[in-house]
C-alpha positions in Angstrom: -11.8 -95.0 -4.2 -12.2 -95.2 -0.8 -10.0 -96.6 1.5 -11.3 -97.1 5.5 -8.2 -97.5 7.7 -8.3 -99.4 10.9 -7.5 -98.4 14.4 -4.1 -99.2 15.7 -5.0 -99.9 19.3 -1.4 -99.6 21.0 1.3 -97.2 20.9 -0.5 -94.6 19.4 1.0 -91.2 19.7 4.6 -92.9 19.6 3.3 -94.0 15.8 2.7 -90.2 15.1 5.8 -89.1 16.3 8.0 -92.2 14.5 6.2 -91.4 11.5 6.8 -87.5 11.6 9.5 -86.7 13.2 12.1 -88.7 10.7 15.5 -88.5 11.6 15.7 -86.7 8.6 13.6 -83.7 9.6 15.9 -83.2 11.9 18.9 -83.1 9.9 17.3 -80.3 8.2 16.4 -78.6 10.8 20.2 -78.9 12.2 21.4 -77.4 8.5 19.1 -74.8 8.3 20.4 -73.6 11.9 23.9 -73.5 10.7 23.1 -71.7 7.3 21.3 -69.3 8.8 24.4 -67.2 11.0 26.0 -65.2 8.1 22.0 -64.5 6.8 21.7 -62.9 10.1 24.3 -61.1 11.1 23.1 -58.2 9.0 21.5 -55.0 9.9 19.9 -54.5 6.7 18.0 -58.0 6.5 15.1 -57.9 4.5 16.2 -54.4 2.3 15.6 -54.7 -1.2 18.2 -53.9 -4.0 19.2 -50.7 -3.5 17.0 -49.8 -0.2 19.4 -48.7 2.4 18.6 -50.0 6.0 16.7 -48.2 8.7 19.4 -46.2 10.2 17.5 -46.5 13.7 18.4 -50.6 12.9 16.0 -53.6 15.3 14.7 -52.5 18.9 12.4 -53.0 21.6 9.5 -50.6 22.3 8.2 -50.1 25.6 5.4 -52.9 24.8 7.2 -55.4 24.3 6.8 -55.7 20.5 9.6 -55.4 18.0 10.4 -52.6 15.4 12.4 -52.7 12.6 13.7 -56.2 12.4 14.0 -55.8 8.7 11.9 -59.1 9.0 8.9 -59.5 7.7 5.6 -59.4 10.4 6.7 -57.1 13.1 3.2 -55.7 12.9 1.7 -58.9 14.3 3.5 -58.7 17.8 0.7 -58.9 20.3 1.6 -56.3 23.6 1.2 -59.1 27.0 -2.1 -58.5 28.4 -2.1 -56.9 32.2 -0.6 -59.3 34.9 -3.7 -59.5 36.8 -6.0 -60.3 33.7 -3.6 -62.9 32.2 0.2 -64.1 31.1 2.0 -64.6 27.6 4.3 -66.9 25.9 6.5 -66.2 23.3 8.2 -68.1 20.8 11.1 -66.1 19.5 14.0 -63.9 20.6 14.8 -61.9 23.6 16.9 -58.7 21.6 16.6 -58.5 18.1 19.7 -56.6 18.1 21.6 -59.7 19.3 22.9 -61.2 15.8 23.3 -64.9 18.8 19.7 -64.3 20.0 18.5 -64.4 16.5 20.2 -67.3 15.3 18.1 -70.1 16.3 14.9 -68.2 15.0 16.1 -67.3 11.3 15.0 -69.8 9.2 16.7 -69.7 5.1 15.1 -69.4 2.3 13.7 -72.4 1.0 13.6 -74.2 3.9 11.1 -75.8 6.7 11.4 -76.3 10.6 9.3 -78.0 13.3 10.7 -77.7 16.5 9.7 -77.5 20.3 10.5 -74.7 22.4 9.8 -75.0 26.4 8.7 -72.2 29.0 7.0 -72.0 32.5 3.7 -70.3 32.5 4.0 -67.8 35.2 0.8 -68.2 37.3 2.0 -69.0 40.7 -1.6 -70.7 41.6 -3.3 -72.8 39.7 -5.9 -70.7 37.3 -8.4 -70.9 34.5 -8.1 -69.7 31.3 -11.0 -68.3 29.6 -9.3 -67.7 26.0 -6.7 -67.0 24.2 -5.0 -64.4 21.1 -2.3 -66.3 18.9 -0.3 -64.1 15.9 2.4 -65.5 14.2 4.8 -64.1 11.4 4.6 -65.2 8.1 5.4 -68.4 7.7 3.5 -70.2 9.7 2.0 -73.7 9.0 0.6 -74.7 12.5 1.3 -74.2 16.3 0.5 -76.3 19.0 0.3 -75.8 22.7 0.8 -78.7 25.3 1.7 -78.7 28.7 4.2 -81.8 30.0 3.5 -83.5 33.0 7.3 -83.3 33.8 9.5 -79.8 34.2 12.3 -79.3 31.7 14.8 -76.8 30.9 13.5 -74.2 29.1 14.4 -73.0 25.8 14.6 -75.3 23.0 14.0 -79.3 23.6 12.9 -82.5 22.0 9.4 -82.9 20.9 7.7 -85.8 22.9 5.3 -87.5 22.1 2.4 -85.4 23.5 3.8 -82.3 21.9 2.7 -83.5 18.2 -1.5 -82.7 19.3 -2.7 -79.9 20.1 -3.0 -79.8 23.7 -4.0 -77.7 27.0 -3.1 -74.6 25.9 -4.9 -74.8 22.2 -3.4 -74.6 18.1 -3.7 -73.2 15.0 -2.9 -73.4 11.2 -3.7 -69.6 10.7 -1.3 -67.0 11.7 -3.9 -64.9 13.4 -6.3 -66.4 16.8 -8.7 -64.4 18.3 -10.3 -66.9 20.8 -10.7 -64.2 23.8 -14.7 -64.0 24.1 -16.9 -66.0 23.0 -20.3 -64.9 21.9 -22.6 -67.7 22.4 -24.5 -68.2 25.6 -24.5 -71.8 26.3 -20.8 -71.1 26.1 -20.7 -69.4 28.7 -18.7 -70.2 31.7 -16.3 -72.9 29.7 -12.4 -72.3 30.2 -9.2 -74.6 30.9 -7.7 -75.1 34.2 -4.4 -74.3 34.5 -1.8 -75.6 37.5 1.1 -73.1 38.5 4.2 -72.6 36.8 2.8 -75.6 34.4 6.1 -77.2 31.9 4.4 -75.5 28.2 6.0 -76.5 25.3 5.5 -74.9 22.0 5.2 -77.0 18.3 6.1 -74.5 16.0 6.3 -75.8 11.9 7.3 -72.7 9.8 7.8 -72.6 5.8 10.0 -70.5 4.1 8.8 -70.4 0.2 10.3 -67.1 -0.7 13.4 -65.9 -1.5 14.5 -64.2 1.7 15.5 -65.9 5.4 12.2 -65.0 7.9 12.1 -65.1 11.6 10.3 -67.7 13.3 8.0 -66.4 15.7 4.6 -66.1 17.9 2.9 -63.9 20.5 0.3 -66.3 22.7 -1.7 -64.6 25.4 -4.2 -66.2 27.7 -6.3 -64.6 29.6 -7.9 -65.8 33.4 -11.1 -66.6 34.6 -12.2 -66.5 37.8 -12.8 -70.1 39.6 -16.8 -69.1 40.7 -17.5 -68.1 36.9 -16.2 -71.6 35.6 -19.0 -73.8 34.5 -17.6 -76.4 32.2 -13.8 -77.3 31.0 -12.8 -77.6 27.6 -11.3 -80.3 25.6 -9.8 -81.0 22.4 -10.8 -82.7 19.4 -7.7 -84.2 17.4 -8.7 -87.1 14.8 -5.0 -88.5 13.1 -5.9 -90.0 9.4 -2.8 -91.5 7.4 -0.3 -93.1 9.5 0.3 -95.7 7.2 -0.1 -92.9 4.3 2.8 -94.0 1.1 1.2 -92.2 -2.1 3.0 -93.0 -5.2 3.5 -89.8 -7.6 0.8 -89.6 -10.3 -1.8 -91.0 -8.1 -5.3 -89.3 -7.2 -7.4 -91.0 -3.9 -9.7 -90.7 -1.0 -8.6 -91.9 2.4 -11.7 -92.1 4.8 -11.8 -92.8 8.4 -14.2 -93.0 11.4 -13.9 -92.2 15.2 -16.3 -92.5 18.4 -16.1 -90.7 21.7 -15.8 -92.9 24.5 -17.9 -90.1 26.3 -20.6 -87.7 24.9 -19.4 -84.0 23.9 -20.4 -81.1 22.2 -18.7 -79.9 19.4 -17.5 -76.5 20.0 -15.5 -75.7 16.4 -13.3 -78.0 13.6 -10.6 -77.6 11.8 -8.6 -79.5 9.1 -5.1 -79.8 9.0 -3.8 -81.3 6.0 -0.5 -80.8 3.5 0.1 -79.4 -0.5 -1.4 -82.2 -2.5 -4.5 -82.5 -0.2 -7.5 -80.8 -2.1 -10.3 -81.8 0.3 -11.2 -82.8 3.1 -14.4 -83.7 4.2 -16.5 -84.3 7.8 -19.7 -86.2 9.0 -21.6 -86.9 11.8 -22.5 -90.5 11.6 -25.9 -91.4 13.6 -27.2 -94.8 12.7 -25.9 -95.3 10.0 -27.0 -92.0 8.6 -24.0 -89.4 7.4 -24.5 -85.7 8.2 -22.2 -83.4 6.4 -20.5 -80.8 9.1 -17.4 -79.5 7.6 -15.9 -79.5 4.1 -12.3 -77.4 3.3 -10.3 -77.1 -0.1 -7.2 -75.0 1.2 -4.8 -76.7 2.6 -2.5 -73.7 3.2 -5.3 -71.3 5.1 -7.8 -73.9 6.6 -11.6 -73.2 6.8 -12.7 -72.8 11.1 -15.9 -73.3 12.2 -17.7 -73.5 15.5 -20.9 -74.8 15.9 -23.2 -73.2 18.0 -26.0 -71.4 18.5 -24.5 -67.9 17.6 -22.5 -68.5 14.3 -24.3 -69.0 10.9 -22.2 -71.4 9.0 -22.1 -71.4 5.1 -23.3 -74.2 3.2 -20.0 -76.1 1.3 -20.2 -76.5 -2.4 -17.5 -78.5 -4.5 -18.6 -77.6 -7.7 -17.1 -73.3 -6.9 -14.4 -75.2 -4.0 -16.5 -72.9 -1.3 -15.9 -74.3 2.2 -18.6 -74.7 4.8 -20.4 -77.1 7.0 -23.6 -77.1 9.5 -24.8 -75.3 11.6 -26.3 -75.5 15.4 -25.4 -77.4 17.7 -23.4 -80.8 17.1 -23.2 -83.5 19.6 -21.3 -87.1 18.8 -22.4 -89.8 21.3 -20.6 -93.0 21.8 -23.0 -94.8 19.7 -22.0 -92.0 16.9 -19.6 -91.4 15.5 -17.2 -88.3 13.2 -16.3 -89.6 10.1 -13.6 -87.7 7.5 -12.0 -87.8 4.4 -9.2 -86.6 2.6 -9.0 -86.2 -1.3 -4.9 -86.4 -2.4 -3.6 -85.7 -5.7 0.0 -86.4 -5.9 1.5 -84.3 -8.7 4.9 -84.2 -7.3 7.6 -86.8 -8.2 7.9 -88.3 -4.2 5.9 -90.9 -2.7 3.8 -89.0 -0.3 4.2 -90.8 3.8 2.8 -89.2 7.0 5.6 -86.1 7.8 5.6 -82.8 8.7 6.9 -81.4 5.2 3.8 -80.1 3.4 5.8 -80.2 0.2 7.2 -83.6 0.5 4.7 -85.1 2.9 0.8 -85.4 3.7 -1.5 -85.4 6.9 -5.5 -85.8 7.8 -6.4 -84.5 10.4 -9.4 -83.0 12.1 -8.8 -80.9 14.6 -11.2 -78.8 17.5 -12.6 -77.7 20.4 -15.2 -80.1 22.5 -16.9 -80.1 26.0 -18.3 -83.1 27.5 -22.1 -82.9 28.3 -22.1 -85.7 30.6 -19.7 -84.3 33.7 -18.7 -80.8 32.0 -16.1 -80.4 34.6 -14.7 -83.3 34.2 -12.3 -82.6 31.0 -11.6 -85.1 28.4 -9.9 -85.1 25.1 -11.4 -86.8 21.8 -8.8 -88.4 20.0 -7.9 -91.2 17.9 -5.7 -92.4 15.4 -6.0 -93.9 12.2 -3.7 -96.1 9.3 
């Protein structure tokens, strides 16, 4: 059975925040923070039974990367780029030997948190960012990086409406992302413009499904492009479905949505964002009522990310073998055309699933990606919409 949901024309981003940022989630975050303090005061955190902790203790070598913290993922640290080449944003503690510094970033076993961390970008003049590289510790579910128009005190703060989607500085649902260079010749010179001392905000969703506390941490490196080399400005694809979810226990259903851009766009990449009870997300380009499958993924935890250009040869998807894939080559969407996407949901839980951040008791059907407008490449545009 397919349900085609309608477009909500006002208060759209507010609906996302109201649905996903529930008071229960905020209370859970506070409870988790309280419960963490006893866990992180141990210098042997992460040592197995009968194992002696590293006598050297946690430390920060000269490259800024942690060592011997006792938490999984020290090896995922990225050293920051040279100051003339780019900059780093960091979600995590500044002193790994300090229980006070560690405490806000430690997540207790069996817990789940979504929060926002504010940080000014270090550039003292307007710059162009050509690419980025992200790495996160285990447990990361999604990371969204936006730029807010008004400055705010750095550190943890309230997640505002526009912090709920991938923004100017990117986003990911995979723990390692390397977008430093684009091999496709048609993408040469694409960048984003970043004003001086921009107010960046990192929306980070982390789940500890294990038996030990984990450290919530991410390293985000950005790389500059000379203004004279810029030929176009990238924008985001963020198509949100499922705002009206009320999925009863023991039910299976497919939910379908459709959006059209206001300007012609060339899609550079697409990826799924769904939760644990979603078994598939598929997307089609619809032109003259003719759908062409462009994307299909089956793994909610590590969804496929596809690029659409002259270099990448994407695998054909196969539902019989649960092989993810999609179309290859250029993917353009005109205002009279649409991207249509659907999610198959199998609610095997005892809970009613609604649109919320918790991956086991909530569900989402979101198609994310990157695009560039083809009419005026230097005039930025984000292809976004919401569906009930």
